[in-house]
C-alpha beads as a LAMMPS data file, in Angstrom:
LAMMPS data file: protein, C-alpha beads

126 atoms
125 bonds

1 atom types
1 bond types

-500.0 500.0 xlo xhi
-500.0 500.0 ylo yhi
-500.0 500.0 zlo zhi

Masses

1 110.0

Atoms # bond

1 1 1 462.377 -218.176 -254.485
2 1 1 458.861 -219.195 -255.456
3 1 1 456.141 -217.353 -253.444
4 1 1 452.811 -217.627 -255.302
5 1 1 450.746 -214.462 -254.827
6 1 1 447.389 -216.281 -254.620
7 1 1 448.346 -218.105 -251.408
8 1 1 448.417 -216.965 -247.767
9 1 1 451.372 -217.706 -245.483
10 1 1 452.383 -218.131 -241.838
11 1 1 455.576 -217.056 -240.130
12 1 1 456.187 -220.738 -239.492
13 1 1 456.474 -221.275 -243.304
14 1 1 453.151 -222.973 -244.042
15 1 1 451.022 -221.899 -246.981
16 1 1 447.277 -222.188 -247.391
17 1 1 445.087 -222.033 -250.534
18 1 1 441.378 -221.338 -250.460
19 1 1 439.941 -224.003 -252.807
20 1 1 436.680 -222.045 -253.244
21 1 1 434.525 -225.016 -252.165
22 1 1 434.630 -224.613 -248.374
23 1 1 437.990 -226.361 -248.137
24 1 1 441.600 -225.151 -248.065
25 1 1 444.852 -226.916 -248.933
26 1 1 447.953 -226.572 -246.733
27 1 1 451.626 -227.295 -247.317
28 1 1 455.079 -225.921 -246.545
29 1 1 456.710 -223.160 -248.555
30 1 1 459.453 -223.434 -251.097
31 1 1 461.711 -221.564 -248.580
32 1 1 460.908 -224.149 -245.852
33 1 1 461.607 -227.202 -247.979
34 1 1 464.883 -225.582 -249.144
35 1 1 465.935 -224.931 -245.545
36 1 1 465.055 -228.481 -244.469
37 1 1 466.894 -230.157 -247.351
38 1 1 466.027 -233.625 -248.592
39 1 1 462.765 -234.690 -246.997
40 1 1 462.686 -238.376 -246.182
41 1 1 459.446 -238.804 -244.233
42 1 1 456.143 -236.938 -243.704
43 1 1 453.877 -237.831 -240.812
44 1 1 450.339 -236.410 -240.928
45 1 1 447.562 -236.934 -238.408
46 1 1 444.342 -238.591 -239.492
47 1 1 441.373 -237.115 -241.317
48 1 1 438.469 -236.119 -239.095
49 1 1 440.770 -234.448 -236.548
50 1 1 440.047 -230.822 -235.627
51 1 1 442.749 -228.349 -234.773
52 1 1 443.042 -224.812 -233.495
53 1 1 445.196 -222.188 -235.165
54 1 1 448.893 -222.957 -234.596
55 1 1 448.224 -226.541 -233.376
56 1 1 450.670 -229.174 -234.637
57 1 1 449.100 -231.399 -237.300
58 1 1 452.171 -233.441 -238.316
59 1 1 455.881 -233.469 -238.824
60 1 1 458.349 -233.389 -241.715
61 1 1 461.582 -235.327 -241.355
62 1 1 464.613 -234.332 -243.375
63 1 1 468.060 -235.964 -243.355
64 1 1 469.300 -233.698 -240.504
65 1 1 466.215 -232.525 -238.659
66 1 1 462.534 -232.970 -237.833
67 1 1 460.129 -230.017 -238.148
68 1 1 456.602 -229.697 -236.797
69 1 1 453.749 -228.569 -239.059
70 1 1 451.458 -225.865 -237.649
71 1 1 447.802 -225.314 -238.640
72 1 1 447.449 -221.842 -240.212
73 1 1 443.758 -221.558 -239.230
74 1 1 441.388 -223.593 -237.073
75 1 1 439.643 -226.398 -238.938
76 1 1 438.992 -230.103 -239.528
77 1 1 441.283 -232.234 -241.674
78 1 1 439.172 -233.694 -244.482
79 1 1 441.985 -235.197 -246.607
80 1 1 445.660 -235.997 -246.293
81 1 1 448.119 -236.352 -249.197
82 1 1 448.607 -240.132 -249.084
83 1 1 451.203 -239.943 -251.902
84 1 1 453.677 -238.431 -249.407
85 1 1 453.825 -241.733 -247.540
86 1 1 455.767 -243.366 -250.376
87 1 1 457.076 -240.165 -252.054
88 1 1 458.028 -237.594 -249.413
89 1 1 460.388 -236.022 -251.940
90 1 1 457.325 -234.529 -253.633
91 1 1 457.495 -231.805 -250.949
92 1 1 460.974 -230.838 -252.286
93 1 1 460.058 -231.230 -255.938
94 1 1 456.670 -229.429 -255.956
95 1 1 455.861 -227.839 -252.585
96 1 1 452.844 -225.883 -253.950
97 1 1 451.461 -228.692 -256.114
98 1 1 451.931 -232.435 -255.633
99 1 1 453.730 -231.806 -252.274
100 1 1 450.647 -230.460 -250.475
101 1 1 450.069 -231.890 -246.998
102 1 1 446.393 -231.715 -245.942
103 1 1 443.058 -230.307 -246.949
104 1 1 440.934 -228.809 -244.231
105 1 1 437.440 -227.377 -243.723
106 1 1 438.223 -224.085 -241.973
107 1 1 436.057 -223.211 -238.950
108 1 1 435.938 -219.643 -240.149
109 1 1 437.070 -219.061 -243.759
110 1 1 437.540 -215.358 -243.034
111 1 1 440.491 -216.326 -240.790
112 1 1 442.530 -216.788 -243.978
113 1 1 442.468 -213.001 -244.400
114 1 1 444.459 -212.556 -241.199
115 1 1 447.442 -214.494 -242.594
116 1 1 450.440 -213.090 -244.445
117 1 1 450.227 -212.098 -248.098
118 1 1 453.030 -213.182 -250.477
119 1 1 454.659 -209.726 -250.081
120 1 1 454.421 -209.937 -246.279
121 1 1 455.917 -213.438 -246.274
122 1 1 458.726 -212.291 -248.519
123 1 1 459.649 -209.714 -245.857
124 1 1 459.650 -212.465 -243.175
125 1 1 462.223 -214.570 -245.034
126 1 1 464.309 -211.648 -246.356

Bonds

1 1 1 2
2 1 2 3
3 1 3 4
4 1 4 5
5 1 5 6
6 1 6 7
7 1 7 8
8 1 8 9
9 1 9 10
10 1 10 11
11 1 11 12
12 1 12 13
13 1 13 14
14 1 14 15
15 1 15 16
16 1 16 17
17 1 17 18
18 1 18 19
19 1 19 20
20 1 20 21
21 1 21 22
22 1 22 23
23 1 23 24
24 1 24 25
25 1 25 26
26 1 26 27
27 1 27 28
28 1 28 29
29 1 29 30
30 1 30 31
31 1 31 32
32 1 32 33
33 1 33 34
34 1 34 35
35 1 35 36
36 1 36 37
37 1 37 38
38 1 38 39
39 1 39 40
40 1 40 41
41 1 41 42
42 1 42 43
43 1 43 44
44 1 44 45
45 1 45 46
46 1 46 47
47 1 47 48
48 1 48 49
49 1 49 50
50 1 50 51
51 1 51 52
52 1 52 53
53 1 53 54
54 1 54 55
55 1 55 56
56 1 56 57
57 1 57 58
58 1 58 59
59 1 59 60
60 1 60 61
61 1 61 62
62 1 62 63
63 1 63 64
64 1 64 65
65 1 65 66
66 1 66 67
67 1 67 68
68 1 68 69
69 1 69 70
70 1 70 71
71 1 71 72
72 1 72 73
73 1 73 74
74 1 74 75
75 1 75 76
76 1 76 77
77 1 77 78
78 1 78 79
79 1 79 80
80 1 80 81
81 1 81 82
82 1 82 83
83 1 83 84
84 1 84 85
85 1 85 86
86 1 86 87
87 1 87 88
88 1 88 89
89 1 89 90
90 1 90 91
91 1 91 92
92 1 92 93
93 1 93 94
94 1 94 95
95 1 95 96
96 1 96 97
97 1 97 98
98 1 98 99
99 1 99 100
100 1 100 101
101 1 101 102
102 1 102 103
103 1 103 104
104 1 104 105
105 1 105 106
106 1 106 107
107 1 107 108
108 1 108 109
109 1 109 110
110 1 110 111
111 1 111 112
112 1 112 113
113 1 113 114
114 1 114 115
115 1 115 116
116 1 116 117
117 1 117 118
118 1 118 119
119 1 119 120
120 1 120 121
121 1 121 122
122 1 122 123
123 1 123 124
124 1 124 125
125 1 125 126
């Protein structure tokens, strides 16, 4: 199971990376994509939308199920991964790289510190 130590995590299986430029990248974890199975469609809301922590910002559809995506911290979506429209399988192939979902401008970057560390997340999925 791949759980990069530099990321923060939610109990709902999203990860978030501080990009160091006032933005953060969000996706779903390796565990989540494995549980979902083959992802066939990713629906993400538009850029410019603002969300509170735990708000739904999109959905991931796999062969057998649809799963909502929850915002780890409050913020405004500044970019969506448009490649997922034609290649949703990138989430399965590279969940922490090419399979990222959205980039946001967090309302309060310090909120990232309240999320789970890699070790804490490992305990959640154990």
